[in-house]
C-alpha positions as CSV (number, residue, x, y, z in Angstrom):
1,E,-70.2,-72.0,163.1
2,D,-67.3,-71.3,160.7
3,P,-63.8,-70.6,161.9
4,S,-63.4,-66.9,162.6
5,L,-60.4,-64.5,162.5
6,E,-59.9,-63.4,166.2
7,R,-56.7,-61.3,165.9
8,H,-53.9,-60.3,163.6
9,F,-50.5,-59.2,164.6
10,K,-48.2,-56.8,162.6
11,G,-44.6,-56.3,163.5
12,H,-42.5,-58.4,161.2
13,R,-40.7,-56.6,158.3
14,D,-40.6,-59.6,155.9
15,A,-42.5,-62.9,155.2
16,V,-43.5,-64.9,158.3
17,T,-42.0,-68.4,158.1
18,S,-43.2,-70.3,161.2
19,V,-45.7,-70.0,164.1
20,D,-46.4,-71.9,167.3
21,F,-48.5,-71.5,170.5
22,S,-47.2,-72.0,174.0
23,R,-49.0,-74.7,175.9
24,A,-51.3,-72.4,177.9
25,K,-52.0,-70.2,174.8
26,K,-50.6,-67.2,176.7
27,Q,-48.0,-66.6,174.0
28,L,-47.5,-67.1,170.3
29,V,-44.1,-67.2,168.6
30,S,-43.4,-66.4,165.0
31,G,-40.2,-66.4,162.9
32,S,-39.5,-64.4,159.8
33,M,-37.3,-63.7,156.9
34,D,-36.4,-60.4,158.7
35,S,-34.1,-62.4,160.9
36,C,-36.3,-61.8,164.0
37,L,-38.5,-63.8,166.4
38,M,-41.6,-62.2,167.8
39,I,-43.3,-63.3,170.9
40,W,-46.9,-62.2,170.8
41,N,-48.7,-62.1,174.2
42,M,-52.4,-63.1,173.8
43,K,-53.5,-60.6,176.4
44,P,-54.2,-57.4,174.5
45,Q,-52.7,-55.1,177.1
46,M,-49.3,-56.9,176.9
47,R,-46.8,-55.8,174.3
48,A,-44.9,-58.1,172.0
49,Y,-41.2,-59.0,172.3
50,R,-38.8,-58.8,169.4
51,F,-35.8,-61.2,169.7
52,L,-32.7,-60.3,167.9
53,G,-29.7,-62.7,167.6
54,H,-29.9,-64.6,164.3
55,K,-27.8,-63.1,161.5
56,D,-30.1,-64.3,158.7
57,A,-33.7,-65.4,158.1
58,V,-35.4,-67.4,160.8
59,L,-37.1,-70.3,159.1
60,C,-38.5,-72.3,162.1
61,V,-39.7,-71.8,165.6
62,Q,-41.2,-73.9,168.3
63,F,-42.2,-73.7,172.0
64,S,-40.9,-76.5,174.3
65,P,-43.7,-78.7,175.7
66,S,-43.5,-76.8,179.1
67,G,-43.6,-73.4,177.3
68,H,-40.5,-72.2,179.1
69,L,-38.2,-72.4,176.1
70,V,-38.4,-71.5,172.4
71,A,-36.2,-73.1,169.7
72,S,-35.4,-71.4,166.4
73,G,-33.4,-72.4,163.3
74,S,-32.0,-70.0,160.8
75,R,-30.3,-69.6,157.4
76,D,-27.2,-68.5,159.5
77,K,-26.8,-72.3,160.1
78,T,-27.4,-72.0,163.8
79,V,-30.1,-73.1,166.3
80,R,-30.9,-70.8,169.3
81,L,-32.8,-71.7,172.5
82,W,-34.5,-68.7,174.0
83,I,-36.2,-67.9,177.3
84,P,-39.4,-66.2,176.1
85,S,-39.3,-63.3,178.6
86,V,-38.8,-59.6,178.1
87,K,-35.0,-60.0,178.2
88,G,-35.0,-62.5,175.4
89,E,-31.8,-64.3,176.4
90,S,-30.6,-67.2,174.3
91,T,-27.9,-69.7,173.8
92,V,-26.6,-70.5,170.3
93,F,-25.0,-73.5,168.8
94,K,-23.7,-74.2,165.3
95,A,-26.1,-77.0,164.4
96,H,-25.4,-77.6,160.7
97,T,-23.2,-76.7,157.8
98,A,-26.1,-75.1,155.9
99,T,-29.5,-73.5,156.4
100,V,-31.6,-75.0,159.3
101,R,-35.1,-75.5,158.0
102,S,-36.8,-77.2,161.0
103,V,-36.7,-77.6,164.8
104,H,-38.9,-79.8,166.9
105,F,-38.9,-80.8,170.6
106,S,-39.7,-84.4,171.7
107,S,-42.9,-84.6,173.8
108,D,-40.9,-84.9,177.0
109,G,-38.9,-81.8,176.1
110,Q,-35.6,-83.5,176.5
111,S,-34.5,-83.8,172.9
112,L,-34.5,-81.6,169.8
113,V,-34.5,-82.7,166.2
114,T,-33.2,-80.4,163.5
115,A,-33.3,-80.6,159.7
116,S,-31.0,-78.8,157.2
117,D,-30.0,-78.0,153.6
118,D,-26.8,-80.0,154.4
119,K,-29.1,-83.1,153.7
120,T,-29.0,-84.3,157.4
121,I,-31.3,-84.6,160.3
122,K,-29.6,-84.2,163.7
123,V,-30.8,-85.0,167.3
124,W,-29.6,-83.0,170.3
125,T,-30.1,-82.9,174.1
126,V,-32.0,-79.8,175.1
127,H,-30.4,-79.0,178.4
128,R,-26.8,-79.0,177.2
129,Q,-27.3,-78.7,173.5
130,K,-25.2,-81.8,173.1
131,F,-25.1,-83.5,169.7
132,L,-26.3,-87.1,169.8
133,F,-26.5,-88.4,166.2
134,S,-27.2,-87.7,162.6
135,L,-29.6,-89.3,160.1
136,S,-28.3,-88.9,156.6
137,Q,-29.9,-90.8,153.7
138,H,-31.7,-87.9,152.0
139,I,-30.0,-86.8,148.8
140,N,-31.3,-83.2,148.8
141,W,-32.3,-80.5,151.3
142,V,-34.3,-81.7,154.3
143,R,-37.3,-79.4,154.8
144,C,-38.9,-80.8,157.9
145,A,-38.3,-83.4,160.7
146,R,-40.7,-84.4,163.5
147,F,-40.6,-86.7,166.5
148,S,-43.5,-89.1,166.9
149,P,-45.7,-88.5,170.0
150,D,-44.0,-91.4,171.9
151,G,-40.5,-90.2,170.8
152,R,-39.6,-93.6,169.2
153,L,-39.8,-92.5,165.6
154,I,-38.7,-89.5,163.5
155,V,-40.3,-88.5,160.2
156,S,-38.6,-86.3,157.7
157,S,-39.4,-84.7,154.3
158,S,-37.1,-83.5,151.6
159,D,-36.5,-81.9,148.2
160,D,-35.6,-85.4,147.1
161,K,-39.4,-85.9,146.9
162,T,-39.4,-88.5,149.7
163,V,-40.8,-88.8,153.2
164,K,-38.6,-91.0,155.4
165,L,-39.5,-92.8,158.6
166,W,-36.6,-93.4,161.1
167,D,-36.3,-95.5,164.2
168,K,-34.7,-93.3,166.9
169,T,-33.1,-96.2,168.7
170,S,-31.5,-98.1,165.8
171,R,-31.0,-94.8,163.9
172,E,-32.1,-96.6,160.7
173,C,-34.5,-95.5,158.0
174,I,-37.3,-98.0,158.2
175,H,-39.3,-96.8,155.2
176,S,-39.3,-94.3,152.4
177,F,-42.6,-92.9,151.0
178,C,-42.1,-91.9,147.4
179,E,-45.6,-90.9,146.2
180,H,-45.0,-87.1,146.0
181,G,-44.4,-85.6,142.6
182,G,-42.4,-82.7,143.9
183,F,-40.4,-81.3,146.9
184,V,-42.0,-82.2,150.2
185,N,-42.2,-79.0,152.3
186,H,-43.8,-80.2,155.5
187,V,-44.6,-83.4,157.4
188,D,-46.1,-84.3,160.8
189,F,-47.4,-87.1,162.9
190,H,-51.1,-87.7,163.7
191,P,-51.7,-87.3,167.5
192,S,-52.0,-91.1,167.7
193,G,-48.5,-91.5,166.2
194,N,-49.8,-94.1,163.7
195,C,-50.1,-92.1,160.6
196,I,-48.4,-89.1,159.0
197,A,-49.4,-86.2,156.7
198,A,-47.3,-84.4,154.2
199,G,-47.7,-81.5,151.8
200,G,-45.5,-80.3,148.9
201,T,-44.9,-78.5,145.7
202,D,-47.1,-80.9,143.7
203,N,-50.0,-79.1,145.4
204,T,-51.1,-82.3,147.2
205,V,-51.6,-83.5,150.8
206,K,-51.0,-87.2,151.5
207,L,-51.7,-89.3,154.5
208,W,-49.9,-92.6,155.2
209,D,-50.4,-95.4,157.8
210,V,-46.9,-95.9,159.3
211,R,-47.7,-99.3,160.7
212,M,-48.6,-100.8,157.3
213,N,-46.5,-98.3,155.3
214,R,-49.4,-97.6,152.9
215,L,-51.1,-94.5,151.4
216,L,-54.4,-93.8,153.3
217,Q,-55.6,-90.7,151.5
218,H,-54.6,-88.3,148.8
219,Y,-56.0,-84.8,148.4
220,Q,-55.5,-82.6,145.4
221,G,-57.4,-79.9,143.5
222,K,-58.8,-81.8,140.5
223,S,-62.3,-82.5,141.8
224,R,-65.3,-80.4,140.9
225,A,-66.8,-81.2,144.3
226,Y,-63.8,-80.4,146.4
227,K,-61.5,-77.6,145.4
228,M,-58.2,-78.3,147.1
229,H,-55.1,-76.1,146.8
230,N,-54.0,-75.0,143.3
231,S,-50.5,-74.1,144.4
232,V,-47.7,-75.3,146.7
233,V,-48.7,-76.7,150.1
234,N,-46.3,-75.0,152.6
235,S,-47.4,-76.2,156.0
236,L,-50.0,-78.4,157.8
237,S,-51.1,-79.1,161.3
238,F,-53.2,-81.8,162.9
239,H,-56.0,-80.8,165.4
240,P,-55.1,-82.5,168.8
241,S,-58.3,-84.6,168.5
242,G,-56.9,-86.1,165.3
243,N,-60.2,-85.4,163.5
244,Y,-59.1,-82.4,161.4
245,L,-56.1,-81.2,159.4
246,V,-55.4,-77.6,158.5
247,T,-53.1,-76.7,155.5
248,A,-51.5,-73.5,154.3
249,S,-50.7,-72.8,150.6
250,S,-49.1,-70.4,148.2
251,D,-52.5,-70.0,146.7
252,S,-53.1,-67.7,149.7
253,T,-55.7,-70.0,151.4
254,L,-55.9,-72.2,154.4
255,K,-58.0,-75.4,154.1
256,I,-59.5,-77.5,156.9
257,L,-60.0,-81.2,156.1
258,D,-62.4,-83.5,158.0
259,L,-60.3,-86.7,158.4
260,L,-63.3,-88.8,159.6
261,E,-65.3,-88.2,156.4
262,G,-62.3,-87.6,154.1
263,R,-63.6,-84.3,152.8
264,L,-62.8,-80.6,152.7
265,L,-64.7,-78.6,155.3
266,Y,-63.5,-75.0,155.0
267,T,-61.4,-72.7,152.7
268,L,-60.2,-69.6,154.6
269,H,-59.1,-66.4,152.8
270,G,-57.1,-64.0,155.0
271,H,-53.6,-63.5,153.7
272,Q,-52.6,-61.4,150.8
273,G,-50.2,-63.6,149.0
274,P,-48.8,-67.0,150.0
275,A,-49.9,-68.5,153.3
276,T,-46.6,-69.9,154.5
277,C,-47.3,-71.6,157.9
278,V,-50.1,-72.8,160.1
279,A,-50.4,-74.4,163.6
280,F,-53.1,-75.5,166.0
281,S,-52.9,-74.5,169.7
282,R,-52.4,-77.5,171.9
283,D,-56.0,-77.6,173.0
284,G,-57.3,-77.1,169.5
285,E,-59.4,-74.0,170.2
286,L,-57.2,-71.7,168.1
287,F,-54.9,-71.9,165.1
288,A,-52.4,-69.4,163.9
289,S,-51.2,-68.7,160.4
290,G,-48.4,-66.6,158.8
291,G,-47.8,-65.3,155.3
292,S,-45.6,-63.4,152.9
293,D,-47.8,-60.4,153.8
294,E,-45.8,-60.1,157.0
295,Q,-48.9,-60.8,159.1
296,V,-49.6,-63.4,161.8
297,M,-53.3,-64.3,162.1
298,V,-55.1,-66.0,165.0
299,W,-58.3,-67.9,164.2
300,K,-60.9,-69.5,166.4
301,T,-61.8,-73.0,165.3
302,N,-65.5,-72.9,166.2
303,F,-65.8,-76.7,165.5
304,D,-68.7,-78.6,166.9
305,A,-68.7,-78.9,170.7
306,D,-67.7,-82.6,170.5
307,Y,-64.6,-82.0,168.4
308,G,-62.5,-83.1,171.3
309,D,-63.9,-86.7,171.0
310,V,-61.2,-89.1,170.0
311,V,-61.1,-90.5,166.5
312,K,-63.1,-93.7,165.7
313,P,-61.9,-95.9,162.9
314,Q,-63.6,-94.8,159.6
315,K,-63.4,-96.2,156.2
316,Y,-62.2,-94.1,153.3
317,S,-63.8,-95.0,150.0
318,S,-62.5,-92.2,147.8
319,S,-59.9,-89.5,147.4
320,V,-60.9,-85.8,147.5
321,D,-59.7,-85.5,143.9
322,G,-62.5,-87.9,142.9
323,T,-60.2,-90.8,142.1
324,H,-60.7,-94.1,143.8
325,G,-58.9,-94.3,147.2
326,T,-57.3,-97.1,149.0
327,G,-60.5,-98.2,150.8
328,S,-58.4,-98.7,153.9
329,E,-59.5,-97.8,157.3
330,M,-58.3,-94.6,158.8
331,D,-57.7,-96.4,162.0
332,C,-54.9,-94.5,163.7
333,G,-55.0,-96.6,166.8
334,I,-56.9,-94.2,168.9
335,H,-59.2,-95.5,171.6
336,N,-62.9,-95.0,171.4
337,K,-64.5,-92.4,173.7
338,K,-64.9,-93.5,177.3
339,T,-68.5,-94.0,178.5
340,K,-70.0,-92.0,181.4
341,T,-69.9,-95.2,183.5
342,Q,-66.2,-95.5,183.1
343,D,-65.6,-91.8,183.8
344,S,-67.7,-92.0,187.0
345,V,-65.4,-94.6,188.5
346,R,-62.8,-91.9,189.1
347,T,-63.8,-89.7,192.0
348,H,-63.7,-85.9,192.0
349,E,-61.0,-86.0,194.7
350,Q,-58.8,-88.3,192.5
351,Q,-59.0,-86.0,189.6
352,E,-58.1,-83.0,191.7
353,E,-55.1,-84.8,193.1
354,E,-53.9,-85.9,189.7
355,T,-54.4,-82.4,188.3
356,S,-52.5,-80.9,191.2
357,L,-49.6,-83.4,190.8
358,A,-49.5,-82.8,187.0
359,N,-49.3,-79.1,187.5
360,T,-46.6,-79.4,190.1
361,L,-44.5,-81.7,187.8
362,E,-45.0,-79.3,184.9
363,H,-43.9,-76.4,187.0
364,I,-40.7,-78.3,188.1
365,V,-39.9,-79.2,184.5
366,G,-40.4,-75.6,183.4
367,Q,-38.2,-74.3,186.1
368,L,-35.5,-76.9,185.2
369,D,-35.7,-75.7,181.6
370,V,-35.2,-72.1,182.6
371,L,-32.4,-73.0,185.1
372,T,-30.4,-75.1,182.6
373,Q,-30.8,-72.5,179.9
374,T,-29.6,-69.8,182.3
375,V,-26.6,-72.0,183.1
376,S,-25.9,-72.4,179.4
377,I,-26.1,-68.6,178.9
378,L,-23.7,-68.1,181.8
379,E,-21.3,-70.7,180.4
380,Q,-21.3,-69.0,177.0
381,R,-20.6,-65.7,178.7
382,L,-17.8,-67.2,180.7
383,T,-16.3,-68.7,177.6
384,L,-16.4,-65.3,175.9
385,T,-14.7,-63.7,179.0
386,E,-12.0,-66.3,179.0
387,D,-11.3,-65.7,175.3
388,K,-11.1,-62.0,175.9
389,L,-8.7,-62.5,178.8
390,K,-6.5,-64.7,176.6
391,E,-6.4,-62.1,173.9
392,C,-5.4,-59.4,176.4
393,L,-2.6,-61.6,177.8
394,E,-1.3,-62.4,174.3
395,T,-1.4,-58.7,173.5
396,Q,0.5,-57.8,176.7
397,Q,3.1,-60.5,176.0
398,K,3.7,-59.1,172.5
399,I,4.1,-55.6,173.9
400,I,6.6,-56.8,176.5
401,Q,8.5,-58.8,173.8
402,N,8.7,-55.7,171.6
403,K,10.0,-53.6,174.4
404,T,12.6,-56.2,175.3
405,N,13.8,-56.4,171.7
C-alpha cells in the first residue's frame, strides 16, 4: 500500500520551515517564517497551540527525546526552550551572533547542538542552557548540525559545500566530505550511527560511510528509470528502521528511497510550491512535511508489515542516476534480526518489568526537564524583576539629587 495523506494542518501565515513529532506521536511541532511555533495535537478534538516569543522567522524546531521540551532557533539569533503546554512558557538565550538555522537534542536529552550563519556550531547543556564549546572550521553559513545516536560525533552541513564530521570529545573535525556541488541544506545520521545522508542545492542526495569516510550512494535526477528531484533538496529524514529515507524538495515533491535496494520507491505530490521540511515519527508509522504553501501534512507510511526489521548488509552496485556506484556494502553496522528462539529466552514477566522500569525512568526524566525549565523561567523573571528594581532605585536617587540641588 502506498503512503497516504492522513491529515493536514492550517494555521501558519507564512512558509513552514521545520517539523518534528513528539515521542508518543501525541503532538507535532512546526516552525514558520511567520515567527511562530505551532503545537498540533494529533487528537482531532484538541486544538492547536500558537507560541509567540521569537522576534523573527523560526527556522528550526525539535522535541526533546522525552517530549517534555521543544527547542527552536530563529533569525532573531536566539534559541528558545518551550514547555509544550497551553501556557507555552519558554526561556530564551542569545545563542549566536547571526541567524540560528538548526537545533538538535542529543539522544539522552542532556545536550543541544545549534548551527548558525555566524559559521559556527555550538554545544549547550539543556537544563541550564550553559554554553560548552564551539566548532568553527566552516567558512560559510552552517545550515544543519546533528548528534550521532551515541552522542560521540556531530555532523554539520554548510554553504561552503562541505559536510564535516566532528569528534565531540576532542572537538576536532575528523573528516570533511566535499562531493556536493552546491550548498548543503540538510544532513542526518543513519539510526545505526555509521553512515550519514545529506541533500543540497545541487539537487542530489548523498550517503557516506563515516567509518571508512567514503561515498556509499549518490542519487540524482538524470536516470530515465528513476526520476529523482529536479530542484533543491531542502530536508531529509531516516526511517527508524534505517531501511528508508524520505526527502523534501523545492520541486514540490517528497521522495521515499529504499536504502536496501538503492532505488526510488515513491514520489508524493501534496504541497503547492516547495516542500521545505520532512520528518518521520519516532516509531516510523507516520511522517510529516511542511511547505511554502503554509501547510503541515501528516502522512501514513503504509510500508510492508516487516519494515521494522533491522537492516541487513546489502551491496550497492549502481547509483540511482544510472552511473556506476561504489560497489561498497551498505553495512551500517546494524545487527541482524533476532530469531524466535532468541526472543523466547526472555520471559513475559521480564519484558513487563523492563517496560515498567523504562516508563518510570522516562517519566522521571520528563519531570526533570519540566522542573528545570520552570526554574529557568523563574530565574529569568527574577532577573527582570531585579533589573526593574534597580531602575526604580536609580530613578528615585536622581529625583532626590535634583531636589537637593
